[in-house]
VOROKE-436023 format. One record per residue (C-alpha): residue number from 0; x, y negated, z negated; chain; residue in one letter. Coordinates in Angstrom, 3 decimals, padded with zeros to 6 digits. Layout:
<rs>
+-----+----------+----------+----------+-------+-----+
!   n !        x !        y !        z ! chain ! res !
+-----+----------+----------+----------+-------+-----+
! NUM !        X !        Y !        Z !     A !   A !
...
+-----+----------+----------+----------+-------+-----+
</rs>
This chain:
<rs>
+-----+----------+----------+----------+-------+-----+
!   n !        x !        y !        z ! chain ! res !
+-----+----------+----------+----------+-------+-----+
!   0 ! -010.163 !  059.475 ! -308.883 !     A !   X !
!   1 ! -008.583 !  060.189 ! -312.312 !     A !   X !
!   2 ! -005.263 !  059.684 ! -314.124 !     A !   X !
!   3 ! -004.919 !  061.956 ! -317.135 !     A !   X !
!   4 ! -008.689 !  062.117 ! -317.577 !     A !   X !
!   5 ! -009.203 !  058.370 ! -317.167 !     A !   X !
!   6 ! -011.363 !  057.131 ! -314.306 !     A !   X !
!   7 ! -009.668 !  054.772 ! -311.869 !     A !   X !
!   8 ! -011.824 !  051.855 ! -310.824 !     A !   X !
!   9 ! -011.607 !  050.179 ! -307.438 !     A !   X !
!  10 ! -012.542 !  046.547 ! -307.174 !     A !   X !
!  11 ! -012.745 !  044.018 ! -304.362 !     A !   X !
!  12 ! -011.130 !  040.612 ! -305.036 !     A !   X !
!  13 ! -011.959 !  037.820 ! -302.565 !     A !   X !
!  14 ! -009.109 !  035.476 ! -301.660 !     A !   X !
!  15 ! -008.425 !  033.105 ! -304.569 !     A !   X !
!  16 ! -009.922 !  035.330 ! -307.284 !     A !   X !
!  17 ! -007.928 !  036.060 ! -310.426 !     A !   X !
!  18 ! -007.063 !  039.693 ! -311.254 !     A !   X !
!  19 ! -005.749 !  038.695 ! -314.707 !     A !   X !
!  20 ! -004.501 !  035.556 ! -316.451 !     A !   X !
!  21 ! -001.310 !  034.826 ! -318.345 !     A !   X !
!  22 ! -001.791 !  035.682 ! -322.019 !     A !   X !
!  23 ! -004.520 !  038.290 ! -321.357 !     A !   X !
!  24 ! -004.122 !  041.662 ! -323.059 !     A !   X !
!  25 ! -002.885 !  044.449 ! -320.797 !     A !   X !
!  26 ! -005.859 !  046.769 ! -320.430 !     A !   X !
!  27 ! -004.804 !  048.236 ! -317.073 !     A !   X !
!  28 ! -002.073 !  048.370 ! -314.471 !     A !   X !
!  29 ! -003.059 !  047.750 ! -310.867 !     A !   X !
!  30 ! -002.320 !  049.264 ! -307.490 !     A !   X !
!  31 ! -002.893 !  047.303 ! -304.290 !     A !   X !
!  32 ! -004.956 !  049.465 ! -301.938 !     A !   X !
!  33 ! -005.259 !  046.691 ! -299.368 !     A !   X !
!  34 ! -004.611 !  042.982 ! -299.236 !     A !   X !
!  35 ! -002.038 !  040.774 ! -300.939 !     A !   X !
!  36 ! -001.722 !  039.772 ! -304.601 !     A !   X !
!  37 !  000.486 !  036.932 ! -305.810 !     A !   X !
!  38 !  002.061 !  037.013 ! -309.257 !     A !   X !
!  39 !  002.447 !  033.487 ! -310.684 !     A !   X !
!  40 !  003.803 !  031.827 ! -313.818 !     A !   X !
!  41 !  002.567 !  028.372 ! -314.783 !     A !   X !
!  42 !  005.413 !  026.078 ! -315.799 !     A !   X !
!  43 !  004.583 !  022.487 ! -316.757 !     A !   X !
!  44 !  001.325 !  022.649 ! -314.852 !     A !   X !
!  45 !  002.898 !  024.041 ! -311.675 !     A !   X !
!  46 !  002.355 !  027.616 ! -310.467 !     A !   X !
!  47 !  005.641 !  029.312 ! -309.604 !     A !   X !
!  48 !  005.237 !  032.447 ! -307.488 !     A !   X !
!  49 !  007.289 !  035.295 ! -308.940 !     A !   X !
!  50 !  006.252 !  038.109 ! -306.585 !     A !   X !
!  51 !  003.982 !  039.161 ! -303.749 !     A !   X !
!  52 !  002.390 !  042.607 ! -303.999 !     A !   X !
!  53 !  001.057 !  044.427 ! -300.931 !     A !   X !
!  54 ! -000.369 !  047.836 ! -299.988 !     A !   X !
!  55 !  000.774 !  050.610 ! -302.326 !     A !   X !
!  56 !  002.547 !  048.353 ! -304.831 !     A !   X !
!  57 !  001.956 !  048.527 ! -308.585 !     A !   X !
!  58 !  001.735 !  045.456 ! -310.829 !     A !   X !
!  59 !  000.663 !  044.612 ! -314.371 !     A !   X !
!  60 !  002.359 !  047.697 ! -315.801 !     A !   X !
!  61 !  004.678 !  045.923 ! -318.253 !     A !   X !
!  62 !  001.855 !  044.890 ! -320.592 !     A !   X !
!  63 !  000.780 !  048.538 ! -320.722 !     A !   X !
!  64 !  004.256 !  049.820 ! -321.513 !     A !   X !
!  65 !  005.166 !  047.375 ! -324.283 !     A !   X !
!  66 !  001.736 !  046.179 ! -325.447 !     A !   X !
!  67 !  002.652 !  042.498 ! -325.002 !     A !   X !
!  68 !  000.307 !  039.940 ! -323.490 !     A !   X !
!  69 !  000.451 !  039.247 ! -319.761 !     A !   X !
!  70 !  003.456 !  037.022 ! -319.004 !     A !   X !
!  71 !  002.040 !  035.831 ! -315.668 !     A !   X !
!  72 ! -001.207 !  035.722 ! -313.736 !     A !   X !
!  73 ! -002.249 !  037.605 ! -310.616 !     A !   X !
!  74 ! -004.304 !  036.019 ! -307.823 !     A !   X !
!  75 ! -005.654 !  037.553 ! -304.604 !     A !   X !
!  76 ! -003.853 !  035.730 ! -301.782 !     A !   X !
!  77 ! -006.256 !  037.301 ! -299.293 !     A !   X !
!  78 ! -009.289 !  039.558 ! -299.608 !     A !   X !
!  79 ! -007.930 !  042.584 ! -301.490 !     A !   X !
!  80 ! -008.947 !  045.953 ! -302.884 !     A !   X !
!  81 ! -007.253 !  046.826 ! -306.170 !     A !   X !
!  82 ! -007.264 !  050.112 ! -308.088 !     A !   X !
!  83 ! -007.225 !  049.637 ! -311.872 !     A !   X !
!  84 ! -005.298 !  052.292 ! -313.809 !     A !   X !
!  85 ! -006.522 !  052.147 ! -317.429 !     A !   X !
!  86 ! -004.080 !  051.809 ! -320.311 !     A !   X !
!  87 ! -005.147 !  055.152 ! -321.778 !     A !   X !
!  88 ! -004.295 !  056.998 ! -318.548 !     A !   X !
!  89 ! -000.818 !  055.481 ! -318.306 !     A !   X !
!  90 ! -000.160 !  055.991 ! -322.004 !     A !   X !
!  91 ! -001.163 !  059.666 ! -321.662 !     A !   X !
!  92 !  001.235 !  060.068 ! -318.728 !     A !   X !
!  93 !  004.067 !  058.377 ! -320.642 !     A !   X !
!  94 !  003.389 !  060.533 ! -323.719 !     A !   X !
!  95 !  004.245 !  063.627 ! -321.646 !     A !   X !
!  96 !  007.681 !  062.267 ! -320.740 !     A !   X !
!  97 !  010.953 !  063.111 ! -322.392 !     A !   X !
!  98 !  011.566 !  060.711 ! -325.336 !     A !   X !
!  99 !  014.780 !  059.506 ! -323.665 !     A !   X !
! 100 !  012.846 !  058.540 ! -320.525 !     A !   X !
! 101 !  010.215 !  056.696 ! -322.595 !     A !   X !
! 102 !  012.932 !  054.841 ! -324.514 !     A !   X !
! 103 !  014.731 !  053.934 ! -321.302 !     A !   X !
! 104 !  011.507 !  052.548 ! -319.802 !     A !   X !
! 105 !  010.872 !  050.495 ! -322.967 !     A !   X !
! 106 !  014.414 !  049.074 ! -322.847 !     A !   X !
! 107 !  014.069 !  048.170 ! -319.163 !     A !   X !
! 108 !  010.768 !  046.367 ! -319.785 !     A !   X !
! 109 !  012.228 !  044.493 ! -322.765 !     A !   X !
! 110 !  015.291 !  043.480 ! -320.723 !     A !   X !
! 111 !  013.093 !  042.296 ! -317.864 !     A !   X !
! 112 !  010.976 !  040.191 ! -320.230 !     A !   X !
! 113 !  014.148 !  038.712 ! -321.780 !     A !   X !
! 114 !  015.579 !  037.819 ! -318.370 !     A !   X !
! 115 !  012.257 !  036.282 ! -317.401 !     A !   X !
! 116 !  012.167 !  034.210 ! -320.598 !     A !   X !
! 117 !  015.746 !  033.029 ! -320.099 !     A !   X !
! 118 !  014.976 !  032.045 ! -316.522 !     A !   X !
! 119 !  011.828 !  030.156 ! -317.455 !     A !   X !
! 120 !  013.683 !  028.298 ! -320.253 !     A !   X !
! 121 !  016.381 !  026.931 ! -317.937 !     A !   X !
! 122 !  016.992 !  023.174 ! -318.024 !     A !   X !
! 123 !  014.159 !  021.254 ! -316.387 !     A !   X !
! 124 !  014.281 !  017.597 ! -317.301 !     A !   X !
! 125 !  017.160 !  015.176 ! -316.676 !     A !   X !
! 126 !  017.775 !  015.149 ! -320.430 !     A !   X !
! 127 !  017.925 !  018.968 ! -320.451 !     A !   X !
! 128 !  020.625 !  018.936 ! -317.793 !     A !   X !
! 129 !  022.662 !  016.384 ! -319.746 !     A !   X !
! 130 !  022.301 !  018.512 ! -322.902 !     A !   X !
! 131 !  023.329 !  021.669 ! -321.036 !     A !   X !
! 132 !  026.416 !  019.988 ! -319.519 !     A !   X !
! 133 !  027.453 !  018.656 ! -322.935 !     A !   X !
! 134 !  026.883 !  022.049 ! -324.581 !     A !   X !
! 135 !  029.026 !  023.921 ! -322.051 !     A !   X !
! 136 !  031.753 !  021.250 ! -321.950 !     A !   X !
! 137 !  031.993 !  021.326 ! -325.750 !     A !   X !
! 138 !  032.121 !  025.129 ! -325.714 !     A !   X !
! 139 !  034.966 !  025.087 ! -323.190 !     A !   X !
! 140 !  036.838 !  022.440 ! -325.200 !     A !   X !
! 141 !  036.484 !  024.526 ! -328.384 !     A !   X !
! 142 !  037.804 !  027.553 ! -326.517 !     A !   X !
! 143 !  040.809 !  025.620 ! -325.203 !     A !   X !
! 144 !  041.636 !  024.346 ! -328.699 !     A !   X !
! 145 !  041.519 !  027.913 ! -330.081 !     A !   X !
! 146 !  043.485 !  029.343 ! -327.137 !     A !   X !
! 147 !  046.335 !  026.911 ! -326.629 !     A !   X !
! 148 !  047.967 !  029.234 ! -324.072 !     A !   X !
! 149 !  045.093 !  028.540 ! -321.667 !     A !   X !
! 150 !  045.870 !  024.788 ! -321.631 !     A !   X !
! 151 !  049.499 !  024.368 ! -322.780 !     A !   X !
! 152 !  049.823 !  020.777 ! -321.463 !     A !   X !
! 153 !  046.452 !  019.597 ! -322.803 !     A !   X !
! 154 !  045.489 !  018.398 ! -319.307 !     A !   X !
! 155 !  042.236 !  020.381 ! -319.281 !     A !   X !
! 156 !  041.144 !  018.891 ! -322.603 !     A !   X !
! 157 !  041.822 !  015.403 ! -321.197 !     A !   X !
! 158 !  039.647 !  016.172 ! -318.159 !     A !   X !
! 159 !  036.852 !  017.455 ! -320.398 !     A !   X !
! 160 !  037.057 !  014.178 ! -322.347 !     A !   X !
! 161 !  036.564 !  012.328 ! -319.037 !     A !   X !
! 162 !  033.502 !  014.470 ! -318.298 !     A !   X !
! 163 !  032.116 !  013.582 ! -321.730 !     A !   X !
! 164 !  032.638 !  009.871 ! -321.058 !     A !   X !
! 165 !  030.988 !  010.084 ! -317.628 !     A !   X !
! 166 !  028.086 !  011.979 ! -319.181 !     A !   X !
! 167 !  027.613 !  009.105 ! -321.638 !     A !   X !
! 168 !  027.510 !  006.694 ! -318.671 !     A !   X !
! 169 !  024.894 !  008.859 ! -316.939 !     A !   X !
! 170 !  022.792 !  009.079 ! -320.098 !     A !   X !
! 171 !  022.854 !  005.292 ! -320.330 !     A !   X !
! 172 !  021.807 !  004.934 ! -316.674 !     A !   X !
! 173 !  018.833 !  007.263 ! -317.224 !     A !   X !
! 174 !  017.862 !  005.779 ! -320.607 !     A !   X !
! 175 !  014.734 !  004.094 ! -319.247 !     A !   X !
! 176 !  013.810 !  006.905 ! -316.837 !     A !   X !
! 177 !  010.619 !  008.744 ! -317.769 !     A !   X !
! 178 !  010.836 !  012.361 ! -316.641 !     A !   X !
! 179 !  007.499 !  014.069 ! -315.961 !     A !   X !
! 180 !  008.991 !  017.423 ! -316.893 !     A !   X !
! 181 !  009.107 !  018.484 ! -320.534 !     A !   X !
! 182 !  012.432 !  018.934 ! -322.323 !     A !   X !
! 183 !  013.036 !  022.561 ! -323.318 !     A !   X !
! 184 !  016.626 !  022.204 ! -324.603 !     A !   X !
! 185 !  017.788 !  020.289 ! -327.661 !     A !   X !
! 186 !  020.917 !  018.115 ! -327.876 !     A !   X !
! 187 !  022.994 !  021.276 ! -328.543 !     A !   X !
! 188 !  021.832 !  022.914 ! -325.315 !     A !   X !
! 189 !  019.715 !  025.371 ! -327.304 !     A !   X !
! 190 !  016.062 !  026.197 ! -326.651 !     A !   X !
! 191 !  013.749 !  023.935 ! -328.664 !     A !   X !
! 192 !  011.757 !  025.738 ! -331.305 !     A !   X !
+-----+----------+----------+----------+-------+-----+
</rs>
């Protein structure tokens, strides 16, 4: 079987075998001929399942489209037969498309990667949640100060001050707690660099 002159390779993956690992270069996209493939992301040593691919479903295509490294890993969840579609074949097919279609596909892949990154960077540790609450409370307070019509009596600002005080109490209560999860947000609720 061929795609734009490139030979498609079929391969058997026993249950538990890796199709590709996170960080690998994208040399091919894959089509499930039979079996089940799980797509996983490792977060703080724990595998989070992002998707389950079954007969006729395509996976691993994003790394081909944008040239980025694999953002997840694929594991055979049962004995599976996978068809590898080489990068060159997909690139040749994409090259024949209208430039608007190619641009649209690139934008969609970039947006999907951005959403994925934002999701994976959500607060994890207790400290992250405290930082996120403080960040959003401060943002709301700043907005209310700038838009006095939204809080003409100042009651909302008083309630936000109470939230800030209660957050300080919670921080104090958790001061000696050792969270096994890594902090990903700084004190301003921003992603750590």
